[in-house]
N, CA, C and O atoms as a printed pandas DataFrame, in Angstrom:
     atom_number atom_name residue_name chain_id  residue_number  x_coord  y_coord  z_coord
0              1         N          MET        A               1  104.563  -91.250 -107.970
1              2        CA          MET        A               1  105.939  -90.805 -108.294
2              3         C          MET        A               1  106.881  -90.933 -107.342
3              4         O          MET        A               1  106.629  -90.604 -106.183
4              5         N          ARG        A               2  107.900  -91.352 -107.650
5              6        CA          ARG        A               2  108.795  -91.492 -106.267
6              7         C          ARG        A               2  109.889  -90.285 -106.193
7              8         O          ARG        A               2  110.377  -89.826 -107.226
8              9         N          LEU        A               3  110.228  -89.818 -104.933
9             10        CA          LEU        A               3  111.291  -88.643 -104.947
10            11         C          LEU        A               3  111.908  -89.674 -104.101
11            12         O          LEU        A               3  111.354  -90.615 -103.532
12            13         N          PRO        A               4  113.873  -89.143 -104.120
13            14        CA          PRO        A               4  114.680  -89.446 -103.527
14            15         C          PRO        A               4  114.299  -89.340 -101.824
15            16         O          PRO        A               4  114.026  -88.330 -101.175
16            17         N          PRO        A               5  114.394  -90.806 -101.359
17            18        CA          PRO        A               5  113.798  -91.094  -99.825
18            19         C          PRO        A               5  114.635  -90.254  -98.872
19            20         O          PRO        A               5  114.064  -89.537  -98.050
20            21         N          ASP        A               6  116.206  -90.318  -98.955
21            22        CA          ASP        A               6  116.831  -89.475  -98.240
22            23         C          ASP        A               6  116.746  -88.183  -98.005
23            24         O          ASP        A               6  116.710  -87.656  -96.893
24            25         N          ALA        A               7  116.703  -87.520  -99.307
25            26        CA          ALA        A               7  116.507  -86.213  -99.178
26            27         C          ALA        A               7  114.872  -85.541  -98.768
27            28         O          ALA        A               7  114.688  -84.461  -98.208
28            29         N          THR        A               8  113.951  -86.372  -99.156
29            30        CA          THR        A               8  112.703  -85.951  -98.574
30            31         C          THR        A               8  112.714  -85.996  -96.818
31            32         O          THR        A               8  112.046  -85.216  -96.139
32            33         N          ASP        A               9  113.461  -86.893  -96.341
33            34        CA          ASP        A               9  113.643  -86.816  -94.566
34            35         C          ASP        A               9  114.514  -85.671  -94.305
35            36         O          ASP        A               9  114.467  -85.214  -93.163
36            37         N          THR        A              10  115.312  -85.114  -95.162
37            38        CA          THR        A              10  116.180  -84.366  -94.412
38            39         C          THR        A              10  115.987  -82.905  -95.049
39            40         O          THR        A              10  116.656  -81.934  -94.693
40            41         N          ALA        A              11  114.988  -82.868  -96.039
41            42        CA          ALA        A              11  114.824  -81.176  -96.521
42            43         C          ALA        A              11  114.338  -80.530  -95.519
43            44         O          ALA        A              11  113.608  -81.005  -94.648
44            45         N          ALA        A              12  114.869  -79.004  -95.633
45            46        CA          ALA        A              12  114.440  -78.235  -94.449
46            47         C          ALA        A              12  113.751  -76.964  -95.426
47            48         O          ALA        A              12  113.017  -76.158  -94.855
48            49         N          LEU        A              13  113.936  -76.860  -96.478
49            50        CA          LEU        A              13  113.402  -75.697  -97.269
50            51         C          LEU        A              13  113.122  -76.184  -98.683
51            52         O          LEU        A              13  113.860  -77.019  -99.205
52            53         N          VAL        A              14  112.217  -75.748  -99.220
53            54        CA          VAL        A              14  111.600  -76.032 -100.589
54            55         C          VAL        A              14  111.815  -74.980 -101.332
55            56         O          VAL        A              14  111.286  -74.174 -100.566
56            57         N          GLU        A              15  112.183  -74.312 -102.246
57            58        CA          GLU        A              15  111.828  -73.010 -103.324
58            59         C          GLU        A              15  110.747  -73.671 -104.348
59            60         O          GLU        A              15  110.876  -74.805 -104.811
60            61         N          VAL        A              16  109.760  -72.871 -104.606
61            62        CA          VAL        A              16  108.945  -73.087 -105.729
62            63         C          VAL        A              16  109.382  -72.233 -106.842
63            64         O          VAL        A              16  109.515  -71.012 -106.759
64            65         N          VAL        A              17  109.605  -72.971 -107.928
65            66        CA          VAL        A              17  109.909  -71.981 -109.095
66            67         C          VAL        A              17  109.604  -71.902 -110.316
67            68         O          VAL        A              17  109.752  -72.949 -110.946
68            69         N          ARG        A              18  109.083  -70.681 -111.087
69            70        CA          ARG        A              18  108.346  -71.033 -112.047
70            71         C          ARG        A              18  109.275  -70.721 -113.338
71            72         O          ARG        A              18  109.627  -69.643 -113.818
72            73         N          ILE        A              19  109.554  -72.099 -113.738
73            74        CA          ILE        A              19  110.577  -71.803 -114.878
74            75         C          ILE        A              19  110.067  -71.401 -116.109
75            76         O          ILE        A              19  109.031  -71.654 -116.723
76            77         N          THR        A              20  111.252  -70.569 -116.365
77            78        CA          THR        A              20  111.105  -69.759 -117.730
78            79         C          THR        A              20  112.297  -70.376 -118.841
79            80         O          THR        A              20  112.380  -69.971 -120.001
80            81         N          ALA        A              21  113.029  -71.239 -118.354
81            82        CA          ALA        A              21  114.014  -71.682 -119.575
82            83         C          ALA        A              21  114.815  -73.132 -118.919
83            84         O          ALA        A              21  114.993  -73.415 -117.734
84            85         N          LEU        A              22  115.172  -73.832 -120.039
85            86        CA          LEU        A              22  115.603  -75.035 -119.530
86            87         C          LEU        A              22  117.200  -74.879 -119.131
87            88         O          LEU        A              22  118.058  -74.091 -119.530
88            89         N          ARG        A              23  117.236  -75.971 -118.166
89            90        CA          ARG        A              23  118.520  -75.662 -117.849
90            91         C          ARG        A              23  119.846  -75.812 -118.389
91            92         O          ARG        A              23  119.986  -76.825 -119.074
92            93         N          PRO        A              24  120.912  -75.030 -118.254
93            94        CA          PRO        A              24  121.847  -74.907 -119.340
94            95         C          PRO        A              24  122.863  -75.915 -119.318
95            96         O          PRO        A              24  123.864  -75.739 -120.013
96            97         N          GLY        A              25  122.718  -77.240 -118.420
97            98        CA          GLY        A              25  123.693  -78.056 -118.248
98            99         C          GLY        A              25  124.650  -77.873 -117.173
99           100         O          GLY        A              25  124.729  -76.814 -116.550
100          101         N          GLY        A              26  125.320  -78.804 -116.964
101          102        CA          GLY        A              26  126.683  -78.644 -115.907
102          103         C          GLY        A              26  126.099  -78.564 -114.790
103          104         O          GLY        A              26  126.511  -77.801 -113.916
104          105         N          GLY        A              27  124.890  -79.449 -114.610
105          106        CA          GLY        A              27  124.584  -79.422 -113.242
106          107         C          GLY        A              27  123.653  -78.076 -112.621
107          108         O          GLY        A              27  123.036  -77.995 -111.559
108          109         N          ALA        A              28  123.796  -77.213 -113.575
109          110        CA          ALA        A              28  122.965  -75.787 -113.206
110          111         C          ALA        A              28  121.404  -76.123 -112.966
111          112         O          ALA        A              28  120.958  -77.187 -113.396
112          113         N          SER        A              29  120.537  -75.167 -112.245
113          114        CA          SER        A              29  119.398  -75.632 -112.074
114          115         C          SER        A              29  118.718  -74.556 -113.295
115          116         O          SER        A              29  119.135  -73.625 -113.984
116          117         N          TYR        A              30  117.412  -75.298 -113.102
117          118        CA          TYR        A              30  116.279  -74.645 -114.268
118          119         C          TYR        A              30  116.095  -73.262 -113.735
119          120         O          TYR        A              30  115.889  -72.949 -112.562
120          121         N          GLN        A              31  116.232  -72.269 -115.064
121          122        CA          GLN        A              31  116.150  -70.771 -114.949
122          123         C          GLN        A              31  114.590  -70.436 -114.756
123          124         O          GLN        A              31  113.696  -70.842 -115.499
124          125         N          GLY        A              32  114.414  -69.570 -113.550
125          126        CA          GLY        A              32  113.130  -68.953 -113.534
126          127         C          GLY        A              32  113.014  -68.295 -112.322
127          128         O          GLY        A              32  114.068  -68.409 -111.696
128          129         N          GLU        A              33  112.022  -67.535 -111.616
129          130        CA          GLU        A              33  111.543  -66.945 -110.830
130          131         C          GLU        A              33  111.379  -67.866 -109.289
131          132         O          GLU        A              33  110.498  -68.698 -109.508
132          133         N          VAL        A              34  111.799  -67.994 -108.100
133          134        CA          VAL        A              34  111.727  -68.474 -106.934
134          135         C          VAL        A              34  110.340  -67.409 -106.438
135          136         O          VAL        A              34  110.350  -66.312 -105.880
136          137         N          VAL        A              35  109.276  -68.221 -106.882
137          138        CA          VAL        A              35  107.906  -67.600 -106.297
138          139         C          VAL        A              35  107.266  -67.676 -105.121
139          140         O          VAL        A              35  106.339  -66.947 -104.769
140          141         N          ALA        A              36  108.004  -69.007 -104.193
141          142        CA          ALA        A              36  107.643  -69.113 -102.801
142          143         C          ALA        A              36  108.721  -69.987 -102.258
143          144         O          ALA        A              36  109.565  -70.649 -102.862
144          145         N          HIS        A              37  108.494  -69.836 -100.928
145          146        CA          HIS        A              37  109.725  -70.656  -99.781
146          147         C          HIS        A              37  108.724  -71.565  -99.092
147          148         O          HIS        A              37  107.639  -71.056  -98.811
148          149         N          TRP        A              38  108.955  -72.969  -98.747
149          150        CA          TRP        A              38  108.201  -73.764  -98.114
150          151         C          TRP        A              38  109.085  -74.270  -96.941
151          152         O          TRP        A              38  110.212  -74.684  -97.217
152          153         N          ALA        A              39  108.688  -74.268  -95.744
153          154        CA          ALA        A              39  109.294  -75.331  -94.606
154          155         C          ALA        A              39  108.442  -76.025  -93.997
155          156         O          ALA        A              39  107.254  -76.032  -94.320
156          157         N          GLY        A              40  108.940  -76.723  -93.007
157          158        CA          GLY        A              40  107.966  -77.671  -92.109
158          159         C          GLY        A              40  106.719  -78.460  -92.695
159          160         O          GLY        A              40  106.820  -79.438  -93.436
160          161         N          ASN        A              41  105.814  -78.033  -92.364
161          162        CA          ASN        A              41  104.353  -78.626  -92.868
162          163         C          ASN        A              41  104.112  -78.656  -94.054
163          164         O          ASN        A              41  103.487  -79.636  -94.458
164          165         N          GLU        A              42  104.528  -77.573  -95.059
165          166        CA          GLU        A              42  104.288  -77.223  -96.275
166          167         C          GLU        A              42  105.383  -77.972  -97.170
167          168         O          GLU        A              42  105.211  -78.076  -98.384
168          169         N          ILE        A              43  106.311  -78.396  -96.646
169          170        CA          ILE        A              43  107.274  -79.666  -97.453
170          171         C          ILE        A              43  106.538  -80.579  -97.036
171          172         O          ILE        A              43  106.483  -81.407  -97.945
172          173         N          THR        A              44  105.877  -80.943  -96.098
173          174        CA          THR        A              44  105.328  -82.693  -95.909
174          175         C          THR        A              44  104.230  -82.793  -97.099
175          176         O          THR        A              44  104.129  -83.808  -97.789
176          177         N          GLU        A              45  103.346  -81.542  -97.291
177          178        CA          GLU        A              45  102.127  -81.141  -97.947
178          179         C          GLU        A              45  102.498  -81.341  -99.643
179          180         O          GLU        A              45  101.812  -81.712 -100.595
180          181         N          ALA        A              46  103.759  -80.955  -99.525
181          182        CA          ALA        A              46  104.165  -80.788 -101.187
182          183         C          ALA        A              46  104.883  -81.817 -101.586
183          184         O          ALA        A              46  104.976  -82.125 -102.775
184          185         N          PHE        A              47  105.461  -82.451 -100.628
185          186        CA          PHE        A              47  106.209  -84.087 -100.913
186          187         C          PHE        A              47  105.122  -84.963 -101.060
187          188         O          PHE        A              47  105.310  -85.824 -101.920
188          189         N          ALA        A              48  104.055  -85.003 -100.488
189          190        CA          ALA        A              48  102.352  -85.628 -100.159
190          191         C          ALA        A              48  102.069  -85.950 -101.906
191          192         O          ALA        A              48  101.864  -86.947 -102.598
192          193         N          ALA        A              49  102.196  -84.497 -102.115
193          194        CA          ALA        A              49  101.250  -84.388 -103.465
194          195         C          ALA        A              49  102.245  -84.853 -104.676
195          196         O          ALA        A              49  101.780  -85.432 -105.657
196          197         N          VAL        A              50  103.163  -84.665 -104.596
197          198        CA          VAL        A              50  104.063  -85.124 -105.564
198          199         C          VAL        A              50  104.143  -86.773 -105.473
199          200         O          VAL        A              50  104.006  -87.450 -106.492
200          201         N          THR        A              51  104.356  -87.319 -104.286
201          202        CA          THR        A              51  104.358  -88.975 -104.595
202          203         C          THR        A              51  103.134  -89.437 -104.800
203          204         O          THR        A              51  103.116  -90.665 -104.888
204          205         N          ALA        A              52  101.795  -88.765 -104.944
205          206        CA          ALA        A              52  100.451  -89.344 -105.094
206          207         C          ALA        A              52  100.455  -89.313 -106.604
207          208         O          ALA        A              52   99.784  -90.191 -107.147
208          209         N          LEU        A              53  101.010  -88.568 -107.273
209          210        CA          LEU        A              53  100.799  -88.749 -108.747
210          211         C          LEU        A              53  101.268  -89.855 -109.258
211          212         O          LEU        A              53  102.390  -90.358 -109.205
212          213         N          PRO        A              54  100.026  -90.272 -109.898
213          214        CA          PRO        A              54  100.005  -91.971 -110.694
214          215         C          PRO        A              54  100.849  -91.956 -111.733
215          216         O          PRO        A              54  100.945  -90.879 -112.321
216          217         N          GLU        A              55  101.558  -92.960 -112.160
217          218        CA          GLU        A              55  102.557  -93.150 -112.855
218          219         C          GLU        A              55  101.463  -92.910 -114.265
219          220         O          GLU        A              55  100.271  -93.215 -114.239
220          221         N          GLY        A              56  102.183  -92.294 -115.475
221          222        CA          GLY        A              56  101.609  -92.584 -116.653
222          223         C          GLY        A              56  102.194  -92.739 -117.703
223          224         O          GLY        A              56  103.340  -93.146 -117.507
224          225         N          GLY        A              57  101.846  -92.550 -119.151
225          226        CA          GLY        A              57  102.549  -92.976 -120.298
226          227         C          GLY        A              57  103.491  -91.655 -120.646
227          228         O          GLY        A              57  103.115  -90.583 -120.173
228          229         N          ARG        A              58  104.660  -91.679 -121.425
229          230        CA          ARG        A              58  105.207  -90.701 -122.154
230          231         C          ARG        A              58  104.319  -90.033 -123.306
231          232         O          ARG        A              58  103.535  -90.672 -124.008
232          233         N          HIS        A              59  104.536  -88.758 -123.394
233          234        CA          HIS        A              59  103.833  -88.011 -124.152
234          235         C          HIS        A              59  104.986  -86.884 -124.748
235          236         O          HIS        A              59  105.803  -86.375 -123.981
236          237         N          ARG        A              60  104.959  -86.655 -125.784
237          238        CA          ARG        A              60  105.961  -85.854 -126.535
238          239         C          ARG        A              60  105.631  -84.353 -126.676
239          240         O          ARG        A              60  104.814  -84.096 -127.560
240          241         N          CYS        A              61  106.114  -83.324 -125.972
241          242        CA          CYS        A              61  106.272  -82.018 -126.391
242          243         C          CYS        A              61  107.443  -81.413 -126.561
243          244         O          CYS        A              61  107.609  -80.365 -127.185
244          245         N          GLY        A              62  108.389  -82.144 -125.938
245          246        CA          GLY        A              62  109.838  -81.559 -126.021
246          247         C          GLY        A              62  110.095  -81.042 -124.975
247          248         O          GLY        A              62  110.958  -80.163 -124.985
248          249         N          PHE        A              63  109.436  -81.405 -123.698
249          250        CA          PHE        A              63  109.731  -80.784 -122.367
250          251         C          PHE        A              63  109.837  -79.550 -122.486
251          252         O          PHE        A              63  110.796  -79.040 -123.064
252          253         N          SER        A              64  108.623  -78.694 -121.823
253          254        CA          SER        A              64  109.007  -77.575 -121.449
254          255         C          SER        A              64  108.009  -77.324 -120.243
255          256         O          SER        A              64  106.806  -77.065 -120.303
256          257         N          PRO        A              65  108.823  -77.468 -119.135
257          258        CA          PRO        A              65  108.534  -77.484 -117.839
258          259         C          PRO        A              65  108.039  -76.141 -117.618
259          260         O          PRO        A              65  108.482  -75.195 -118.270
260          261         N          GLY        A              66  106.997  -75.985 -116.588
261          262        CA          GLY        A              66  106.642  -74.529 -115.900
262          263         C          GLY        A              66  106.852  -74.607 -114.800
263          264         O          GLY        A              66  107.097  -73.466 -114.408
264          265         N          TRP        A              67  106.937  -75.594 -113.665
265          266        CA          TRP        A              67  106.831  -75.431 -112.544
266          267         C          TRP        A              67  108.244  -76.266 -111.907
267          268         O          TRP        A              67  108.746  -77.234 -112.478
268          269         N          GLY        A              68  108.618  -75.837 -110.965
269          270        CA          GLY        A              68  109.874  -76.688 -110.279
270          271         C          GLY        A              68  109.968  -76.473 -108.807
271          272         O          GLY        A              68  109.593  -75.490 -108.168
272          273         N          MET        A              69  110.633  -77.756 -108.310
273          274        CA          MET        A              69  110.599  -77.760 -106.896
274          275         C          MET        A              69  112.123  -77.813 -106.456
275          276         O          MET        A              69  112.723  -78.810 -106.856
276          277         N          ARG        A              70  112.848  -76.905 -105.698
277          278        CA          ARG        A              70  114.399  -77.490 -105.401
278          279         C          ARG        A              70  114.502  -77.582 -104.037
279          280         O          ARG        A              70  113.997  -76.647 -103.416
280          281         N          ALA        A              71  115.105  -78.598 -103.301
281          282        CA          ALA        A              71  114.781  -79.035 -102.046
282          283         C          ALA        A              71  116.477  -78.816 -101.328
283          284         O          ALA        A              71  117.527  -79.077 -101.915
284          285         N          TYR        A              72  116.353  -78.333 -100.082
285          286        CA          TYR        A              72  117.596  -78.061  -99.449
286          287         C          TYR        A              72  117.698  -78.520  -98.207
287          288         O          TYR        A              72  116.729  -78.654  -97.461
288          289         N          GLU        A              73  119.270  -78.881  -97.804
289          290        CA          GLU        A              73  119.187  -79.765  -96.646
290          291         C          GLU        A              73  119.013  -78.444  -95.453
291          292         O          GLU        A              73  118.453  -77.386  -95.738
292          293         N          SER        A              74  119.546  -78.716  -94.231
293          294        CA          SER        A              74  119.265  -77.518  -93.307
294          295         C          SER        A              74  120.291  -76.298  -93.267
295          296         O          SER        A              74  119.985  -75.233  -92.730
296          297         N          SER        A              75  121.186  -76.459  -93.704
297          298        CA          SER        A              75  122.244  -75.520  -93.508
298          299         C          SER        A              75  122.103  -74.616  -95.105
299          300         O          SER        A              75  122.877  -73.671  -95.251
300          301         N          LEU        A              76  121.175  -74.923  -96.179
301          302        CA          LEU        A              76  120.858  -74.488  -97.225
302          303         C          LEU        A              76  121.935  -74.245  -97.993
303          304         O          LEU        A              76  121.923  -73.267  -98.740
304          305         N          ASP        A              77  122.918  -75.002  -97.937
305          306        CA          ASP        A              77  124.098  -74.467  -98.713
306          307         C          ASP        A              77  124.031  -75.528  -99.622
307          308         O          ASP        A              77  124.675  -75.365 -100.658
308          309         N          LEU        A              78  123.369  -76.650  -99.483
309          310        CA          LEU        A              78  123.266  -77.859 -100.569
310          311         C          LEU        A              78  122.251  -78.208 -100.959
311          312         O          LEU        A              78  121.523  -78.767 -100.139
312          313         N          MET        A              79  121.836  -78.066 -102.138
313          314        CA          MET        A              79  120.677  -78.455 -102.850
314          315         C          MET        A              79  120.574  -79.767 -102.815
315          316         O          MET        A              79  121.516  -80.400 -103.293
316          317         N          LEU        A              80  119.363  -80.550 -102.219
317          318        CA          LEU        A              80  119.312  -81.850 -102.526
318          319         C          LEU        A              80  118.930  -82.384 -103.779
319          320         O          LEU        A              80  119.578  -83.184 -104.453
320          321         N          PHE        A              81  117.829  -81.882 -104.041
321          322        CA          PHE        A              81  117.372  -82.261 -105.615
322          323         C          PHE        A              81  116.685  -81.206 -106.045
323          324         O          PHE        A              81  116.488  -80.280 -105.258
324          325         N          GLU        A              82  116.136  -81.141 -107.519
325          326        CA          GLU        A              82  115.485  -80.186 -108.061
326          327         C          GLU        A              82  114.596  -81.234 -109.110
327          328         O          GLU        A              82  115.087  -82.003 -109.937
328          329         N          ALA        A              83  113.206  -81.029 -108.828
329          330        CA          ALA        A              83  112.152  -81.635 -109.996
330          331         C          ALA        A              83  111.600  -80.599 -110.603
331          332         O          ALA        A              83  111.227  -79.587 -110.010
332          333         N          ALA        A              84  111.498  -80.821 -112.038
333          334        CA          ALA        A              84  110.757  -79.911 -112.900
334          335         C          ALA        A              84  109.766  -80.658 -113.720
335          336         O          ALA        A              84  109.942  -81.672 -114.396
336          337         N          PHE        A              85  108.663  -79.942 -113.521
337          338        CA          PHE        A              85  107.255  -80.499 -114.167
338          339         C          PHE        A              85  106.800  -79.969 -115.383
339          340         O          PHE        A              85  106.586  -78.768 -115.546
340          341         N          CYS        A              86  106.630  -80.932 -116.341
341          342        CA          CYS        A              86  106.075  -80.521 -117.449
342          343         C          CYS        A              86  104.328  -81.287 -117.898
343          344         O          CYS        A              86  104.070  -82.294 -118.558
344          345         N          PHE        A              87  103.654  -80.558 -117.390
345          346        CA          PHE        A              87  102.262  -80.964 -117.233
346          347         C          PHE        A              87  101.542  -81.474 -119.129
347          348         O          PHE        A              87  100.619  -82.238 -119.409
348          349         N          ARG        A              88  102.077  -80.995 -119.669
349          350        CA          ARG        A              88  101.973  -80.825 -121.136
350          351         C          ARG        A              88  102.378  -82.250 -121.729
351          352         O          ARG        A              88  101.480  -82.975 -122.156
352          353         N          CYS        A              89  103.780  -82.692 -121.768
353          354        CA          CYS        A              89  104.139  -84.318 -122.086
354          355         C          CYS        A              89  104.198  -85.394 -120.630
355          356         O          CYS        A              89  104.456  -86.585 -120.806
356          357         N          HIS        A              90  103.960  -84.900 -119.335
357          358        CA          HIS        A              90  103.401  -85.865 -118.239
358          359         C          HIS        A              90  104.780  -86.310 -117.821
359          360         O          HIS        A              90  104.853  -87.469 -117.411
360          361         N          GLU        A              91  106.032  -85.501 -117.855
361          362        CA          GLU        A              91  107.335  -85.861 -117.386
362          363         C          GLU        A              91  107.571  -84.788 -116.336
363          364         O          GLU        A              91  107.233  -83.610 -116.225
364          365         N          VAL        A              92  108.315  -85.688 -115.571
365          366        CA          VAL        A              92  109.194  -84.956 -114.401
366          367         C          VAL        A              92  110.666  -85.331 -114.597
367          368         O          VAL        A              92  111.020  -86.468 -114.910
368          369         N          ARG        A              93  111.506  -84.297 -114.394
369          370        CA          ARG        A              93  113.230  -84.499 -114.591
370          371         C          ARG        A              93  113.429  -84.093 -113.168
371          372         O          ARG        A              93  112.740  -83.274 -112.560
372          373         N          MET        A              94  114.514  -84.799 -112.680
373          374        CA          MET        A              94  114.992  -84.530 -111.517
374          375         C          MET        A              94  116.581  -84.614 -111.698
375          376         O          MET        A              94  117.100  -85.318 -112.564
376          377         N          HIS        A              95  117.283  -83.841 -110.816
377          378        CA          HIS        A              95  118.544  -83.757 -110.728
378          379         C          HIS        A              95  119.117  -83.403 -109.394
379          380         O          HIS        A              95  118.334  -82.875 -108.604
380          381         N          GLY        A              96  120.051  -83.556 -109.100
381          382        CA          GLY        A              96  120.963  -83.130 -107.933
382          383         C          GLY        A              96  121.744  -84.250 -107.098
383          384         O          GLY        A              96  121.581  -85.383 -107.550
384          385         N          PRO        A              97  122.370  -84.175 -106.230
385          386        CA          PRO        A              97  123.179  -85.349 -105.663
386          387         C          PRO        A              97  122.464  -86.416 -104.702
387          388         O          PRO        A              97  123.020  -87.414 -104.244
388          389         N          ALA        A              98  121.134  -86.032 -104.474
389          390        CA          ALA        A              98  120.434  -86.939 -103.602
390          391         C          ALA        A              98  119.510  -88.040 -104.709
391          392         O          ALA        A              98  118.964  -89.105 -104.422
392          393         N          VAL        A              99  119.590  -87.282 -106.126
393          394        CA          VAL        A              99  118.885  -88.343 -106.985
394          395         C          VAL        A              99  119.479  -89.498 -107.816
395          396         O          VAL        A              99  120.378  -89.264 -108.624
396          397         N          PRO        A             100  118.960  -90.826 -107.619
397          398        CA          PRO        A             100  119.449  -91.929 -107.981
398          399         C          PRO        A             100  119.066  -91.825 -109.821
399          400         O          PRO        A             100  118.038  -91.344 -110.297
400          401         N          PRO        A             101  120.232  -92.430 -110.592
401          402        CA          PRO        A             101  119.542  -92.305 -111.855
402          403         C          PRO        A             101  118.190  -93.046 -112.271
403          404         O          PRO        A             101  117.650  -92.706 -113.323
404          405         N          ALA        A             102  117.654  -93.999 -111.521
405          406        CA          ALA        A             102  116.578  -94.695 -111.715
406          407         C          ALA        A             102  115.296  -93.566 -111.445
407          408         O          ALA        A             102  114.237  -93.890 -111.981
408          409         N          LEU        A             103  115.292  -92.414 -110.750
409          410        CA          LEU        A             103  114.657  -91.475 -110.663
410          411         C          LEU        A             103  114.652  -90.077 -111.160
411          412         O          LEU        A             103  113.910  -89.131 -110.897
412          413         N          ALA        A             104  115.836  -90.214 -112.075
413          414        CA          ALA        A             104  116.138  -88.807 -112.988
414          415         C          ALA        A             104  114.978  -88.573 -113.597
415          416         O          ALA        A             104  114.576  -87.411 -113.537
416          417         N          THR        A             105  114.290  -89.396 -114.200
417          418        CA          THR        A             105  113.328  -88.781 -115.476
418          419         C          THR        A             105  111.880  -90.052 -115.188
419          420         O          THR        A             105  111.951  -91.278 -115.107
420          421         N          GLN        A             106  110.799  -89.237 -115.103
421          422        CA          GLN        A             106  109.455  -90.058 -114.360
422          423         C          GLN        A             106  108.133  -89.623 -115.401
423          424         O          GLN        A             106  108.030  -88.602 -116.081
424          425         N          PHE        A             107  107.402  -90.494 -115.302
425          426        CA          PHE        A             107  105.988  -90.199 -116.304
426          427         C          PHE        A             107  104.868  -90.469 -115.265
427          428         O          PHE        A             107  104.592  -91.433 -114.551
428          429         N          PHE        A             108  104.261  -89.078 -115.485
429          430        CA          PHE        A             108  102.810  -88.843 -114.571
430          431         C          PHE        A             108  101.550  -88.770 -115.190
431          432         O          PHE        A             108  101.552  -88.193 -116.277
432          433         N          ASP        A             109  100.559  -89.169 -114.815
433          434        CA          ASP        A             109   99.156  -89.061 -115.450
434          435         C          ASP        A             109   98.763  -87.499 -115.192
435          436         O          ASP        A             109   97.936  -87.196 -114.333
436          437         N          ALA        A             110   99.281  -86.740 -115.832
437          438        CA          ALA        A             110   99.191  -85.175 -115.767
438          439         C          ALA        A             110   97.481  -84.783 -115.780
439          440         O          ALA        A             110   97.107  -83.710 -115.306
440          441         N          ASP        A             111   96.604  -85.670 -116.311
441          442        CA          ASP        A             111   95.124  -85.321 -116.353
442          443         C          ASP        A             111   94.531  -85.864 -114.904
443          444         O          ASP        A             111   93.360  -85.620 -114.613
444          445         N          ALA        A             112   95.275  -86.509 -114.131
445          446        CA          ALA        A             112   94.466  -86.982 -112.886
446          447         C          ALA        A             112   94.478  -86.288 -111.755
447          448         O          ALA        A             112   95.453  -85.645 -111.367
448          449         N          PRO        A             113   93.157  -86.398 -111.029
449          450        CA          PRO        A             113   92.903  -85.145 -110.144
450          451         C          PRO        A             113   94.409  -85.048 -109.107
451          452         O          PRO        A             113   94.530  -83.968 -108.527
452          453         N          GLN        A             114   95.302  -85.884 -108.905
453          454        CA          GLN        A             114   95.959  -85.567 -108.106
454          455         C          GLN        A             114   97.244  -84.786 -108.922
455          456         O          GLN        A             114   98.069  -84.243 -108.187
456          457         N          ALA        A             115   97.447  -84.702 -110.292
457          458        CA          ALA        A             115   98.345  -83.725 -110.871
458          459         C          ALA        A             115   97.861  -82.295 -110.854
459          460         O          ALA        A             115   98.552  -81.282 -110.741
460          461         N          GLN        A             116   96.232  -82.415 -111.018
461          462        CA          GLN        A             116   95.533  -81.283 -111.356
462          463         C          GLN        A             116   95.857  -80.559 -109.863
463          464         O          GLN        A             116   96.094  -79.357 -109.749
464          465         N          ALA        A             117   95.822  -81.482 -108.786
465          466        CA          ALA        A             117   95.766  -80.592 -107.385
466          467         C          ALA        A             117   97.015  -80.214 -107.157
467          468         O          ALA        A             117   97.129  -79.278 -106.367
468          469         N          LEU        A             118   98.229  -80.766 -107.720
469          470        CA          LEU        A             118   99.731  -80.365 -107.541
470          471         C          LEU        A             118   99.746  -79.310 -108.391
471          472         O          LEU        A             118  100.440  -78.393 -107.952
472          473         N          LEU        A             119   99.193  -79.066 -109.550
473          474        CA          LEU        A             119   99.601  -78.025 -110.420
474          475         C          LEU        A             119   98.642  -76.712 -109.505
475          476         O          LEU        A             119   99.081  -75.563 -109.483
476          477         N          GLU        A             120   97.430  -77.053 -108.853
477          478        CA          GLU        A             120   96.984  -75.730 -108.244
478          479         C          GLU        A             120   97.841  -75.107 -107.076
479          480         O          GLU        A             120   97.818  -73.933 -106.708
480          481         N          PHE        A             121   98.573  -76.101 -106.590
481          482        CA          PHE        A             121   99.407  -76.019 -105.282
482          483         C          PHE        A             121  100.159  -75.149 -105.542
483          484         O          PHE        A             121  100.205  -74.126 -104.860
484          485         N          LEU        A             122  101.174  -75.417 -106.929
485          486        CA          LEU        A             122  102.276  -74.665 -107.190
486          487         C          LEU        A             122  101.746  -73.720 -107.772
487          488         O          LEU        A             122  102.541  -72.793 -107.620
488          489         N          ARG        A             123  100.465  -73.184 -108.642
489          490        CA          ARG        A             123  100.316  -71.895 -108.887
490          491         C          ARG        A             123   99.909  -71.039 -107.852
491          492         O          ARG        A             123  100.343  -69.887 -107.843
492          493         N          SER        A             124   98.872  -71.568 -106.673
493          494        CA          SER        A             124   98.737  -70.806 -105.457
494          495         C          SER        A             124   99.980  -70.399 -104.908
495          496         O          SER        A             124   99.907  -69.597 -103.976
496          497         N          SER        A             125  100.796  -70.670 -105.174
497          498        CA          SER        A             125  102.113  -70.180 -104.638
498          499         C          SER        A             125  102.621  -68.782 -105.010
499          500         O          SER        A             125  103.001  -67.913 -104.225
500          501         N          ALA        A             126  102.563  -68.723 -106.293
501          502        CA          ALA        A             126  102.947  -67.430 -107.082
502          503         C          ALA        A             126  102.116  -66.230 -106.522
503          504         O          ALA        A             126  100.890  -66.330 -106.554
504          505         N          PRO        A             127  102.653  -65.183 -106.047
505          506        CA          PRO        A             127  102.162  -63.807 -105.872
506          507         C          PRO        A             127  101.170  -63.387 -107.157
507          508         O          PRO        A             127  101.388  -63.439 -108.367
508          509         N          ARG        A             128  100.331  -63.076 -106.622
509          510        CA          ARG        A             128   99.074  -62.441 -107.623
510          511         C          ARG        A             128   99.368  -61.063 -107.814
511          512         O          ARG        A             128   99.677  -60.261 -106.932
512          513         N          GLY        A             129   99.243  -60.834 -109.110
513          514        CA          GLY        A             129   99.365  -59.279 -109.235
514          515         C          GLY        A             129   99.649  -59.083 -110.719
515          516         O          GLY        A             129   99.804  -57.949 -111.173
């Protein structure tokens, strides 16, 4: 899978979001609880996990993402991009000023070990309790 290259080079903070509702449109973010903040090596590890996702075919579930990432630049004023992952229909949707149209919708093999590792990485970010 491909991420916006300029954004991955400049991201200073990534929020991990447990998505509870689709984005309302108008450039708004997906709704949900921010369960973790990543910086430094955690961002590098997260982006490596995403870019390691093998391409896959389109599946139909209606797109119901459970997890997302929001990447911010160093002032934390500008969200570079948000990626929402649906592990049922194997789709990633991205939006934000750093996302070219060609990267806005991508498909991955959600059954691949790399995808399962990413899902576990996201789940392990959420507080237990």
